[in-house]
C-alpha positions as CSV (number, residue, x, y, z in Angstrom):
1,X,15.5,-20.9,11.5
2,X,14.7,-22.1,8.0
3,X,11.6,-23.3,6.1
4,X,11.6,-24.6,2.6
5,X,8.6,-24.7,0.2
6,X,8.5,-26.5,-3.1
7,X,4.9,-25.5,-4.1
8,X,5.4,-21.8,-4.2
9,X,2.4,-20.7,-6.2
10,X,-0.3,-21.0,-3.5
11,X,1.8,-18.9,-1.1
12,X,2.5,-16.3,-3.8
13,X,-1.2,-16.0,-4.6
14,X,-2.1,-15.6,-0.9
15,X,0.5,-12.8,-0.4
16,X,-0.7,-11.1,-3.6
17,X,-4.3,-11.2,-2.4
18,X,-3.5,-10.0,1.2
19,X,-1.2,-7.2,0.1
20,X,-4.1,-5.6,-2.0
21,X,-5.6,-4.6,1.4
22,X,-2.9,-4.8,4.0
23,X,0.5,-3.2,3.4
24,X,2.1,-4.3,6.6
25,X,1.4,-7.3,8.8
26,X,2.6,-10.1,11.1
27,X,3.1,-13.5,9.7
28,X,2.9,-16.2,12.4
29,X,5.3,-19.1,12.2
30,X,3.8,-21.6,14.6
31,X,4.4,-25.3,15.4
32,X,1.6,-26.2,13.0
33,X,2.7,-24.0,10.0
34,X,2.3,-20.4,8.7
35,X,-0.7,-18.4,9.8
36,X,-1.9,-14.8,8.9
37,X,-4.8,-12.9,10.3
38,X,-5.5,-9.2,9.9
39,X,-8.0,-6.5,9.1
40,X,-7.3,-3.7,6.7
41,X,-6.9,-0.1,7.9
42,X,-10.4,0.9,6.8
43,X,-11.8,-2.1,8.7
44,X,-13.7,-3.2,5.6
45,X,-11.9,-6.5,4.9
46,X,-10.8,-9.2,7.3
47,X,-8.5,-11.9,6.0
48,X,-7.3,-15.2,7.4
49,X,-4.8,-17.5,5.7
50,X,-3.4,-20.9,6.9
51,X,-0.5,-22.8,5.3
52,X,0.0,-26.1,7.2
53,X,3.4,-27.4,8.2
54,X,2.9,-30.6,6.2
55,X,3.1,-28.6,3.0
56,X,6.7,-27.7,3.6
57,X,9.7,-29.8,2.6
58,X,11.6,-28.5,5.6
59,X,10.1,-26.6,8.6
60,X,12.8,-25.9,11.2
61,X,11.7,-22.9,13.1
62,X,10.7,-21.9,16.6
63,X,7.3,-20.2,17.0
64,X,7.8,-16.5,16.1
65,X,6.0,-13.4,14.8
66,X,7.5,-11.9,11.7
67,X,6.5,-8.3,10.9
68,X,6.9,-7.5,7.2
69,X,6.1,-5.0,4.4
70,X,3.7,-7.3,2.6
71,X,3.7,-5.1,-0.6
72,X,7.5,-5.6,-0.9
73,X,7.1,-9.3,-0.1
74,X,4.6,-9.5,-2.9
75,X,7.0,-7.9,-5.3
76,X,9.7,-10.4,-4.5
77,X,7.2,-13.3,-4.8
78,X,6.2,-12.0,-8.2
79,X,9.7,-12.7,-9.4
80,X,9.4,-16.4,-8.6
81,X,9.4,-18.9,-11.5
82,X,7.0,-21.8,-11.4
83,X,9.7,-24.4,-10.6
84,X,11.5,-22.3,-8.0
85,X,11.8,-23.6,-4.4
86,X,11.3,-20.9,-1.8
87,X,13.6,-20.9,1.2
88,X,12.9,-18.5,4.1
89,X,15.4,-17.9,6.9
90,X,14.3,-15.7,9.8
91,X,17.0,-13.8,11.7
92,X,16.8,-11.2,14.5
93,X,16.6,-8.4,12.0
94,X,15.5,-9.7,8.6
95,X,13.7,-12.3,6.6
96,X,16.0,-13.8,4.0
97,X,14.3,-15.3,1.0
98,X,15.9,-17.5,-1.6
99,X,14.4,-18.5,-4.9
100,X,16.2,-21.6,-5.9
101,X,15.6,-22.8,-9.5
102,X,17.5,-22.5,-12.8
103,X,19.1,-19.4,-11.2
104,X,19.7,-18.8,-7.5
105,X,18.4,-15.5,-6.2
106,X,18.6,-14.1,-2.7
107,X,16.5,-11.3,-1.2
108,X,16.1,-9.9,2.3
109,X,13.4,-7.8,3.9
110,X,13.9,-6.0,7.3
111,X,11.6,-7.1,10.1
112,X,9.1,-4.5,11.3
113,X,7.8,-4.0,14.8
114,X,4.1,-4.1,14.1
115,X,1.6,-3.8,17.0
116,X,-0.9,-6.5,16.6
117,X,-4.2,-5.8,18.2
118,X,-6.6,-8.5,19.0
119,X,-9.3,-8.9,16.3
120,X,-12.8,-9.7,17.4
121,X,-15.0,-10.5,14.5
122,X,-18.6,-11.2,15.5
123,X,-19.9,-14.6,14.4
124,X,-22.6,-14.5,11.7
125,X,-25.2,-17.1,11.1
126,X,-25.6,-17.0,7.3
127,X,-28.8,-17.7,5.6
128,X,-27.4,-18.5,2.2
129,X,-24.4,-20.1,0.5
130,X,-23.3,-19.8,-3.1
131,X,-20.6,-21.9,-4.7
132,X,-19.7,-20.4,-8.0
133,X,-17.0,-20.9,-10.7
134,X,-14.4,-18.3,-10.0
135,X,-13.8,-17.4,-13.7
136,X,-17.5,-16.8,-14.3
137,X,-17.8,-14.8,-11.1
138,X,-14.9,-12.5,-12.1
139,X,-16.6,-11.9,-15.4
140,X,-19.8,-11.0,-13.7
141,X,-17.9,-8.5,-11.5
142,X,-16.4,-7.0,-14.7
143,X,-19.9,-6.5,-16.1
144,X,-21.0,-4.8,-12.9
145,X,-17.9,-2.5,-13.0
146,X,-19.2,-1.0,-16.3
147,X,-21.8,1.0,-14.3
148,X,-21.0,1.3,-10.6
149,X,-18.5,1.0,-7.8
150,X,-20.8,-1.1,-5.6
151,X,-22.7,-4.3,-6.2
152,X,-25.9,-5.8,-4.8
153,X,-26.4,-9.5,-4.3
154,X,-29.9,-11.0,-4.2
155,X,-30.9,-14.6,-3.6
156,X,-34.4,-15.7,-4.2
157,X,-34.9,-19.5,-3.9
158,X,-32.1,-21.0,-6.0
159,X,-31.7,-17.8,-8.1
160,X,-28.5,-15.8,-7.6
161,X,-28.8,-12.2,-8.9
162,X,-26.2,-9.5,-9.3
163,X,-27.2,-5.9,-9.7
164,X,-25.2,-2.7,-10.4
165,X,-26.3,0.8,-11.3
166,X,-24.8,4.2,-12.1
167,X,-25.4,7.3,-14.0
168,X,-24.5,5.5,-17.3
169,X,-26.7,2.4,-17.0
170,X,-27.7,-0.6,-15.0
171,X,-26.9,-4.3,-14.9
172,X,-29.1,-7.3,-13.8
173,X,-27.5,-10.7,-14.0
174,X,-29.2,-13.9,-12.9
175,X,-27.8,-17.4,-12.6
176,X,-30.1,-20.3,-11.8
177,X,-28.9,-23.4,-10.0
178,X,-26.7,-25.3,-12.4
179,X,-23.1,-26.4,-12.9
180,X,-21.9,-22.8,-12.8
181,X,-23.4,-22.0,-9.4
182,X,-24.9,-24.0,-6.5
183,X,-27.2,-22.0,-4.3
184,X,-28.4,-23.1,-0.9
185,X,-30.6,-20.8,1.0
186,X,-33.3,-20.8,3.7
187,X,-34.1,-17.0,3.3
188,X,-34.1,-14.3,0.7
189,X,-31.0,-12.1,0.7
190,X,-30.4,-8.5,-0.4
191,X,-27.0,-7.0,0.5
192,X,-24.6,-4.5,-1.0
193,X,-20.8,-4.5,-1.1
194,X,-17.8,-2.6,-2.5
195,X,-17.1,-3.8,-6.0
196,X,-13.4,-2.9,-5.9
197,X,-12.8,-4.7,-2.7
198,X,-14.6,-7.8,-3.9
199,X,-12.7,-7.9,-7.2
200,X,-9.4,-7.8,-5.2
201,X,-10.6,-10.5,-2.9
202,X,-11.3,-13.0,-5.7
203,X,-8.5,-12.1,-8.2
204,X,-6.2,-14.9,-7.1
205,X,-8.8,-17.7,-7.1
206,X,-7.9,-20.5,-9.6
207,X,-10.1,-20.1,-12.7
208,X,-11.3,-23.7,-12.7
209,X,-12.1,-23.8,-9.0
210,X,-15.2,-22.6,-7.0
211,X,-15.5,-19.6,-4.7
212,X,-17.7,-20.0,-1.6
213,X,-19.8,-17.0,-0.6
214,X,-21.8,-16.9,2.6
215,X,-24.5,-14.3,2.7
216,X,-27.2,-12.7,4.8
217,X,-29.2,-9.6,4.2
218,X,-27.5,-6.4,5.3
219,X,-24.5,-8.3,6.8
220,X,-20.8,-8.8,6.1
221,X,-20.2,-11.6,3.6
222,X,-17.8,-14.5,3.9
223,X,-15.7,-15.4,0.9
224,X,-13.3,-18.3,0.8
225,X,-11.5,-20.4,-1.8
226,X,-8.6,-22.9,-2.0
227,X,-5.1,-22.0,-3.1
228,X,-3.7,-25.4,-4.0
229,X,-3.7,-27.4,-0.7
230,X,-4.3,-24.3,1.5
231,X,-7.3,-22.1,2.1
232,X,-7.8,-18.3,2.3
233,X,-10.9,-16.7,3.9
234,X,-12.2,-13.1,3.8
235,X,-15.0,-11.2,5.6
236,X,-16.2,-8.2,3.6
237,X,-18.3,-5.5,5.4
238,X,-21.6,-4.6,3.8
239,X,-22.7,-1.2,2.6
240,X,-25.9,0.6,3.4
241,X,-28.5,0.1,0.7
């Protein structure tokens, strides 16, 4: 059972982002493509990633569940060169990975028996949405990290405000509706989140693309962005103010 992928970068970025929170997980090979859904052990971050069948050059595989060490898979994917083609072959005991480019490299990872519990994430009706340039947003998070390990988001009208504070100082950053960020809101928002988790969530977003954040006061936030032709979505639990 073999799949071949020419556009390797989006898949690599997704694995890098996921493995920051989840060290082991099941990758679903279905009739419609590759799908991953899991929650981290601390139950702070939920992630969902979909890589449609149409993006593969070859997709000859029966529906199956492949349990893997995602950290080790990320290490292998880090060795990929931009022009490499990725070939994955699933056997009864291992996932064989081939990076086919200027040089031919073959790796294998043992399959793991990972118990997959059903994930029930309650639906949230968000009151606000923010589309923001990912490069600018990452810089704002770096500013916040100067003073604290958590971050507070506030939305007032079309103003998007970030606050962080600690024993060494405070930060207050405000972006008004402009090319950098588009704010749509029908209610004021105040909510607090782990800064480290959020930085890891957005680290793989393309610098020239937008990140979509969905917010509601004192509620988990939704974060999503495109990885080439695919999409990755996160749900980050809120902290008590």
